[in-house]
N, C-alpha and C positions, 0 to 999 in steps of 0.2 A: 373813500372807497374801501370796502371790506376785503378780507384776505382772499376769498374765493373770486371776487371780481378782479383783483390784481392778478391772480393766477390766470384767469381767462384772458386778460389783456396781454400778459406775458406769452401765453400760448399762441396767440394770434401772430405776434411779431417774431417769435423765436422757434416755433415748431415743437412738436410733442417730445421728440428725443432729447433735445437740449433742455427743455423745461423740466422733464423728469430728472435729468442729471443735476440741474441747478437746485431743484427742490430737495434732492437727497443731500447735496452739499450744505444747503441752508439748515436742513434738519440736523445734520451731524454737528454743525457749529453751534446752533441755537440750543440744542437739547443734550448733546453729548460732550460739548466743550472741546471738540477736536482741534480747533485753532488756538484755544487757550494754551495748550501744551507747546505748540510751536512758538507762540508769542513769548512764553516764559523762557524758552531756550534762546530766543533772539534778543531779549532785553538785556540791558547792562546788569552785570552782577554787583553785589554789594561791594566787592573789592574794587571794581572799576569805578563805581560811584565815589568811593572814598578817595581813590586816586585823583579823580576829577576835582574834588573839593580842595585838594592840596596843590593842584597844578592848574592855575587859571589862565586861559588864553588871553592875550593882550588885545582885546576887542573893544574896550571901553564899555560904558553903560549901554544896556539894551532895554528899551522901554517896551513893556507888554501892555497893549491897549485893549481894554475889555468894555464894550458897550453893554450895560446892564439894564434890563427892562423887565420888571415883575418876574424875575427868574425864580424857579422852584428853589426854595432855600437849601434843600439838601444838595441839589446839583451845584448851586453856587458855592456852597461850603466845600464840596469836593474839588471844584476848580481852584479855589483859593488855597486849599491845602496843597494841591499839586504845584502851585506856583511858589508856595513857601519853601518847599523842599528841593527847589532847583539847585543843582550842583554848581551852577554858575552864580557867583555871589553878587555881581554888580548889575542888578536888575532894578528897574524903575517901573512899578506896576500902577497903571492908571485905570481905576474902576469908575467909569462914567455912568452914574445912576440917573436915569430919566424916568424911573417907574414910581408907582405909588403903593406897591404891595408892602404891607407892614412887616411881614415875615422876612422879606428880602432885605428891607432896611435894617432889620435887627441883625442879620448875618453881617452886613457891611459895617454895622456899628461895633462889632466885636473884633474887627481887624486892628491889630496893634503893631504889626511889623512896620518899622520906620521906612522900609522900601516901598510900602503900599500907600497910595493916595486915593481917597474916595472923593470924587468930584460930583457935586449935586447939580444936575441939569434942571433948569427951570421949565423946560418944555421937551416933550418927546419929539425928536427930529427924525425918527425912523432909523433903520439899521445903518444906512449910509451916513446920515447926518450925525447920529450919536457917535459913530466911529470917528468921523472927522473931528468932532468936538474933543474926543479923547486924545486924538493924535496931536491936536494943538497944545495939549497940556504936557506932551512928552518932552523929556529933557535929554535926549540922546541922539546919536547919529543914526541909529537903526531902530526901527519899530517892529514889533511882532504882533500880528493881528490874531486875536483870539476871541472865539464866541463865548458867551456867558454861561453855557451849560456843558462845555466840553472839558477835556482833561489833557494835560501835557505829561509826557514821561519825565521822570526826574532829571534826565540828562538832555532834555530837548534844547534848552537855551545854551547849555555848554557846547553841544555839538554845533549849533549855529555860530556861536562865538569862535569856535575853532576854525570853521570855514571862513569866517570874516577875517580872522587874523592871518590865515594862510593865503587866501585867494582874493580878498578885497572885492567881493562881488557886489552887485547892486540889489540882487534878490537871492535869498536862500530859501529853499523849500524842502520838505521832508515827506517821507511816506506817511500813511495814516491808516487807521482802521476805525471801526465803530463798536459801540457797546450797547447792549440791550438797555432799554429804559430802566429796567429793574436791577441793572448792574450784574446780572447773572453770568453772562458770557460775552466775550469779545467775538467779533465776526468780521468777515470780508476785508482782509488787509488789502490796501491798494499799493502795490509795489510799482512805483511810477518809472517812466523813462526819464532820461536826462532832457535837457533843453531841446525841444522839437517844435519849431514855430508853426508848421502846418497842422500838426496834431492839436496844438493849443487853439488854433483858429476855430475849429469846429467842436472843441471839447475842453472845458476847463479842468484839465487833469492836475494842475498845480495845487489849487485849493489850499489845504492846511498841512502843516504849519508854514506860514510865509513870513519871512523876516525881510524888511525892505528898507533901503536907504531912505531916511526921512526927507532929505532934500529933493530926491526924485519924486517921492510921493507928493510932496507939496507942489513941485513944479507942474505936475499934470493935474493938480486940483483934487487929489484924493478920490474917494468914492463918489459916485453920482447917484443921487436919489431917484432919478428917472429910470434907473436900471435895477432898482431893488428886486431881488429874486435872482438876478444874475450879476449883481454888483461886483463880485470878485472877478468873474470872467472879464467884464468890461475893464476892470482895473488892470489885470495882467496883460490884456491886449494893448492898452495904452502905454503901460510900462515897456512892452516889447518894442514899441515905436521909438523909444529913447535909448534902449540898451539891449545887448544880448548877453550881458554878464549875469546869467542865471546859474546858480550853483545848486545841484541836487544832492541831498544827503539820503542815501538809500537805506534808511532805518525808519521803522514805525515809531514816531515820536509824538504823534498827536492822535487823540481818540475823540471822535465826535459821537454824540449821543443819539441813539435811535428814538426820536420823539415824533410821534405820529401827527402832532399838531404843527410841525415845522412847515414852512411855506412850500418847500419842494415837494412835500407829500400832498398838501391840500390844494395847491394851486400851480401844478407843474406846467400847465399850458401858458400861464402868465409868465412864469420864469423863462420858458423857452422863447416866448415872443420877445422878452427883454434881451435874451442872449442873441437872438437873430438881429435885433437892431444894433446891438453892440458890435457884432461882426461886420455888418454892412458899413457902419460908420468907420470902423477900424480899417477895413479894406479900402474905403474911399480915401482916407488919409494916406494910405500907402500907394495910392495911384491906381488902384484896381477897382473895377466895377463888378459887384456880385449881388445876386439876390439870395437871401437866406430865409428859409422857411422851416417850421417845425414839422418833421415827418417821422412817424414812428418813434416819438419821444427823443428825437435827436435833431441836430441842426443840419439841414441839407443845403449845400452851397451850389450855386449855379453862376459861374464866372462868365463874363463876356470874353469872347475870343475873336480873333481876326477871321472873318468868313472867307477872306481871299487867300489865307495862308495855304501853302502847298505842302502836301504830305507825300513822301515816297515810302511805300511799303517794301522793305527788304525781306522778301519771303524766301526762306532757305529750306531745302529738302533734298531727298535722294533722287527725285525725278522732276522733269518739267511738268508732267501731268499733275503731280501732287501739288506743286507750287501754284499751278493755274486753278486748281480746285479751291485752294485756300483764297486766292485772289477773288474768284467769283463769289465766294461766300462773304468776303469782306465788302465787296462792292454792293452786294444785295442788302446787307444789314447795316452798314455804317452810315450811308447817306451823306458822305463828304464828297463834294463835287470836284475839288482840286486834288484828286488822288491819282498818283501814278505808281508804278511798281517796277522793281528790279527782281527778277527771278534768279536766285542764287542756287544753282544745282551743284551740290557738293556732298561729299561723304563726311563722316565724323572726323576723319583725320585732318581735313582741310577746312572744316567749317568756320573756325574762328578767323583764320587768315582771309577767307573769302568774304566774310561779313565786313571785316575792316576795310578791305579793298572796295567793296560796294559802297560803304559809307563815305570813303574818301572821294569817290567819283560822283556823289549825288550833289545836285544843285537845289534841292527842295529846302523849305524852311524847317520841316520836321521829318525825322526818320522814324518809321514804325518797324522795328525788328520783330519778325514773327516766324515761328516754326510752321511749316506747311501742314503739320498735323492739327493745328488749332482751327476750330470752326465754331459755329453757333454764336456769333458775335451779337452782343446786346445792341439795342437801339442807341443811336448817338455815340457809339463806341469810340470813334476817333475824337469827337468833340470832348467827351468826358476826360480822355487822357490829355488832350491839349490844354484843358483848363489849368492843369498843374504843370505840365511840361513847359508852358510858356513863361513861367515865373523865373526871376533871377535866383541864382544859387540852387536851382533844382537840377539835379543830375539826370533825372528821368522820372517817368510815371509808368506804373504797371497796373494792369487790371487784376481782378480775382478770377482765377481759372478754376473750373470744376470738372468733374466727370459727368457722364450722362445722367447720373442719379442726383446731381446737384451737390455733391460732396467736394469740398475744396481740395484741389490738387496743387495750387500755388497761390499764396497771398503775401509774397515777400519772404525774405530769409531773416532768421535770427542767427547771428554768428557767435562764436565762442561756445558752440554746442558740442556734444559728443559727435564725432564725425565732421567737425569743422563748422558746419552750418546745418540748419533744419528749416523746412517749410513751415511757416506760421499757420497754425490751426489746420494743418492737413487732416482731411477726413471729416471736418465739421460741416454740417449742413449749411450751405450758403443762406444767409439771412438770419441764422441763429445768433450771430453776433459774437458769441464767446464771452470770456471774462472781460469785464469793463465795456462790453458791447463794441469792442474795438473794430470788428470786421464789418460793422454797419456804418463806419465813419471813415472818411478819407484821413490817412494818417501817415506819419513818417515811418520808414523802415530803413535799416542799414543797407540792405542789398535786395536786388530783384534779379530775376532770371532773364537772360537774353532770349529765352523762348518767346517772350512777348513783352515788349516795353517800347515806350515812345520817348524820344530824345530830340531836343532842338539840335539842328545840324551844327550850329556853332558851339554847342556844349558837348559834342561827341568826344569821347575818349576811347582810344582803341582797346579792345579786349586783349588780354594776354594770351597769345597763341600757345604757350607752353602747357596750358591747362586743357584737359580732355573731358572733364566732367563739369557739372554745374557749379563747382567751386570757383569757376571763372567769374561768376556773378558775385560771389562773396568777396573774392579778391578785389574786384573792381569797386564794390561798395565801400570797402575800407579805404581804398585809395581816394575815392571821391570825398568821403568824410574827412580825411586828413587834409584835403584841399578846400574844405569848407562848403562842400556841396552835399545836398540831401536827396534821397529818393522818397517818392510818395506812392502809396497803393491806394486806389480808389475802388470801393466795392460797387460803385455805380457804373463801372465798365466791367462786363463779364464776358467770358467765352468758355468754350469747352476744350479741354485737353485731358485725355484719359490718365496719363501717368504724371506723377510729380516730376517736374523738370530738374530735379536734384537726384540723387546725390551719390552715395557710395554703396556698393553692393559686394565688396570684397574682391573685385577683380584687381589684377596687378596695376592697371593704370589708375584705379581708384586710390590704391595705397600710395602710389607715386604722387598723385595730386594732393592727398592729405599731408604727406610729408613736406611737399613743396609749400603748402599753405601754412603749416605750423612753423616751418623754418623762417618764413617771411614775417608772420604775425604773432608767433608764440602759440602755445597750446590753448590759451584761454583769452583771446582778444576781447577787449571790452566792447559790448554792444550798447550804444547810447539809446537805443530804442526798445530794448528788451531787458528787464531787470535781471541781475545776476542772482537774485533770490528766488527766481522761478525755475521750473524744471529745465534741466540741461540736456535731457535726452530727447524730449519732444517739445516743440515750441507751441504748446497748447495753453500757456498761461497757468498751468497747474502749479501747485506749491511744492 
């Protein structure tokens, strides 16, 4: 697909405004090198690299496995050079060559480093088969998966070894970016969240660099050839069934090359189909039934729910009329038959206490907390929220709220921001997706607003009545994370609410809430769902 055709496709899915914004960002990175300058500032300095070489973490040997198949010789040479200069000394590099290209073989023939081993494969087994063959040659407790045309930062393996020595995880992964095929400029850093299982289900955000305990890799059978194109996604899903000891290093330590002939460019539909099959099989092993389909270049999930489950809407507002109007809109749009309602007529002073009291008195399976000012509910609104609220360890599920123009007013909260917390992608056109297309996929967030959220009744945790602003949701989110529970936002449930249900505007009570929040959680609490390397004033994923 040519450049103009890709732009047309992007325009259809993301809208004109965001497409223009994204084109400008790509232009600046591709032709002006704007990210290169940021990348240089974030990279380890020469002094830091020298310090790493003299202070080695006690992590043992780490095997770097590289399946090689007719690789461009210049690209392969760059990869080998990047591995040679790693500041972690105890590496075992396995280059498994299943190709026939003479220039590639010549590059491999020049490798003299005793830590490197070139294994000649007798048959091309594909990306998964060749990788598994390389892993079988590994001589260490941990393996690092590396593609044959990519590049590692010089401190990549050292950082992984440090994490292994300190935390003993089963999987370590890092942030990544990409470089133009001609090496001119780096682009599109992926500043990833920490371990977020529901995000991973629909989106392989882990990807590279991944360092995995070899015994666990072997236990699950390694990569599966039937899922080539999404083999890494399938691998991480199966690993997550065995462990939750995933360690994220928030540094760009891996660069993959922008190669137009890569499978994800030329055969995206096949890759997505393989990803959908991987998700369906994973969820079946977890005891959940889901249908997964490729929709708008993403994996759309449709979980089975109990059609007899009861839902009580706790609708709160300043008058009974306002609450009844909200209930009428919900009944018209949601099409859930076992729906009842408790109308919580309250002022702002008593709102939180009144909601806690209403929740305590409910006998329903699910509670839908909703502000009376919310309307315009999408089709299957309740069912979409229930698909995630029903899961173990899920604290609740929230929709994406927009104003009447379709601009996001709430899509979950990022915490540790200026003002304590911020609405994620506030003001973005719904459907545009935003950076990493996050707002077009169900994903974990640290906190949501009680303006609209669904919770299993047996998972309800009282809101803290000392808060008077939306920081009550941020406070609850951090409490739930500490207890091992997570929130989900799904863009497939939407409604309209004109104002962002957050946050601070300078009033006395706002300052009191912010002081209360910072006293409890510190000035910069860690958000496992939103990278600390991103904008701290607006949660728009800008750098």
